[in-house]
C-alpha positions as CSV (number, residue, x, y, z in Angstrom):
1,X,-34.5,-90.1,-126.2
2,X,-36.2,-87.5,-123.9
3,X,-36.4,-83.8,-124.7
4,X,-37.3,-80.7,-122.8
5,X,-38.0,-77.3,-124.2
6,X,-38.2,-74.0,-122.4
7,X,-39.1,-70.6,-123.7
8,X,-38.0,-67.1,-122.5
9,X,-37.9,-63.7,-124.0
10,X,-35.5,-60.8,-123.8
11,X,-35.5,-57.3,-125.2
12,X,-32.4,-56.0,-127.0
13,X,-31.3,-53.8,-129.9
14,X,-28.8,-54.6,-132.6
15,X,-27.5,-53.3,-135.9
16,X,-26.1,-55.7,-138.4
17,X,-23.0,-55.0,-140.4
18,X,-24.0,-55.4,-144.1
19,X,-22.1,-56.8,-147.1
20,X,-21.0,-53.4,-148.2
21,X,-19.5,-52.6,-144.9
22,X,-22.3,-50.3,-143.8
23,X,-24.3,-50.8,-140.6
24,X,-28.0,-50.9,-140.6
25,X,-29.8,-48.6,-138.3
26,X,-30.0,-49.8,-134.7
27,X,-33.4,-51.4,-133.9
28,X,-34.9,-53.4,-131.2
29,X,-36.7,-56.8,-130.8
30,X,-38.5,-58.8,-128.2
31,X,-36.5,-61.9,-128.9
32,X,-38.2,-65.2,-128.2
33,X,-35.8,-68.0,-127.3
34,X,-36.7,-71.7,-127.3
35,X,-34.0,-74.0,-125.8
36,X,-34.3,-77.7,-126.2
37,X,-32.2,-80.3,-124.4
38,X,-32.1,-84.1,-124.7
39,X,-31.0,-87.1,-122.8
40,X,-31.0,-90.9,-123.4
41,X,-31.8,-91.5,-119.8
42,X,-33.5,-89.8,-116.9
43,X,-31.6,-88.8,-113.8
44,X,-32.2,-90.2,-110.3
45,X,-35.5,-88.3,-109.9
46,X,-36.7,-89.4,-113.3
47,X,-36.3,-86.1,-115.2
48,X,-33.9,-85.0,-117.9
49,X,-33.0,-82.0,-115.8
50,X,-35.1,-80.0,-113.4
51,X,-37.1,-77.3,-115.3
52,X,-36.1,-74.7,-112.6
53,X,-32.4,-75.5,-113.0
54,X,-32.7,-75.2,-116.8
55,X,-34.7,-72.0,-116.6
56,X,-32.0,-70.5,-114.4
57,X,-29.3,-71.5,-116.7
58,X,-31.1,-69.9,-119.6
59,X,-31.9,-66.8,-117.5
60,X,-28.2,-66.5,-116.7
61,X,-27.3,-66.7,-120.4
62,X,-29.9,-64.0,-121.3
63,X,-29.2,-61.6,-118.5
64,X,-26.2,-59.8,-120.1
65,X,-28.3,-59.3,-123.3
66,X,-31.5,-58.0,-121.6
67,X,-32.1,-54.3,-122.5
68,X,-28.6,-54.2,-124.1
69,X,-27.3,-53.2,-127.5
70,X,-25.9,-56.5,-128.7
71,X,-23.2,-54.9,-130.8
72,X,-21.6,-53.6,-127.6
73,X,-21.3,-57.0,-125.8
74,X,-18.0,-58.9,-125.8
75,X,-19.8,-62.0,-127.2
76,X,-20.5,-60.1,-130.5
77,X,-17.2,-58.1,-130.7
78,X,-16.0,-60.2,-133.7
79,X,-19.3,-61.5,-135.1
80,X,-22.4,-59.9,-136.4
81,X,-25.2,-59.9,-133.7
82,X,-27.5,-61.8,-136.0
83,X,-30.3,-64.1,-134.8
84,X,-28.1,-67.0,-135.9
85,X,-25.2,-65.8,-133.7
86,X,-27.5,-65.0,-130.8
87,X,-28.8,-68.5,-130.9
88,X,-25.2,-69.9,-131.1
89,X,-24.1,-67.8,-128.2
90,X,-27.0,-68.9,-126.0
91,X,-26.4,-72.5,-126.9
92,X,-22.7,-72.3,-126.1
93,X,-23.4,-70.6,-122.8
94,X,-26.1,-73.0,-121.6
95,X,-24.3,-76.1,-122.9
96,X,-21.3,-75.4,-120.6
97,X,-23.6,-75.7,-117.5
98,X,-25.6,-78.8,-118.4
99,X,-25.2,-82.1,-116.5
100,X,-23.0,-84.7,-118.3
101,X,-25.9,-86.9,-119.4
102,X,-27.8,-83.9,-121.0
103,X,-27.1,-82.7,-124.6
104,X,-28.1,-79.4,-126.0
105,X,-30.4,-80.2,-129.0
106,X,-31.2,-76.8,-130.3
107,X,-31.8,-73.1,-129.7
108,X,-34.3,-71.3,-131.8
109,X,-34.4,-67.5,-131.7
110,X,-37.3,-65.5,-133.1
111,X,-36.4,-61.8,-133.6
112,X,-39.8,-61.0,-135.3
113,X,-42.9,-63.0,-136.0
114,X,-42.1,-65.5,-138.7
115,X,-38.3,-64.9,-138.6
116,X,-36.7,-67.8,-136.7
117,X,-33.0,-68.8,-136.6
118,X,-32.2,-72.3,-135.2
119,X,-28.8,-73.4,-134.0
120,X,-28.0,-77.1,-133.5
121,X,-24.5,-78.0,-132.4
122,X,-22.6,-80.3,-134.8
123,X,-21.7,-82.4,-131.8
124,X,-24.4,-82.3,-129.1
125,X,-22.0,-83.6,-126.5
126,X,-19.3,-81.3,-125.1
């Protein structure tokens, strides 16, 4: 199995809804995203997927979140904009654009140094 990992950052604010129904104060992060894809075979130019193509797919997924308040985005209308849900949202968005032979292995989101949430799809294939 071959794997590729790319990293990007975006800046956004969020405010989690807490167990008691209160919302924590809005605060911002420089979110670090590590996206890993995998394939059992290489394509016709001997790569899993072109890095530039994968970088663009991740950039497209991050663009709506860049400098946004995550709570205001449709993707988080019914779920808390936690690091876990941010990772899942990025994974779902990028996964839909991957070539058929490429699987999304994981998305790791760091919202603060030492605070990392990782999402791995139950079924890596679509």
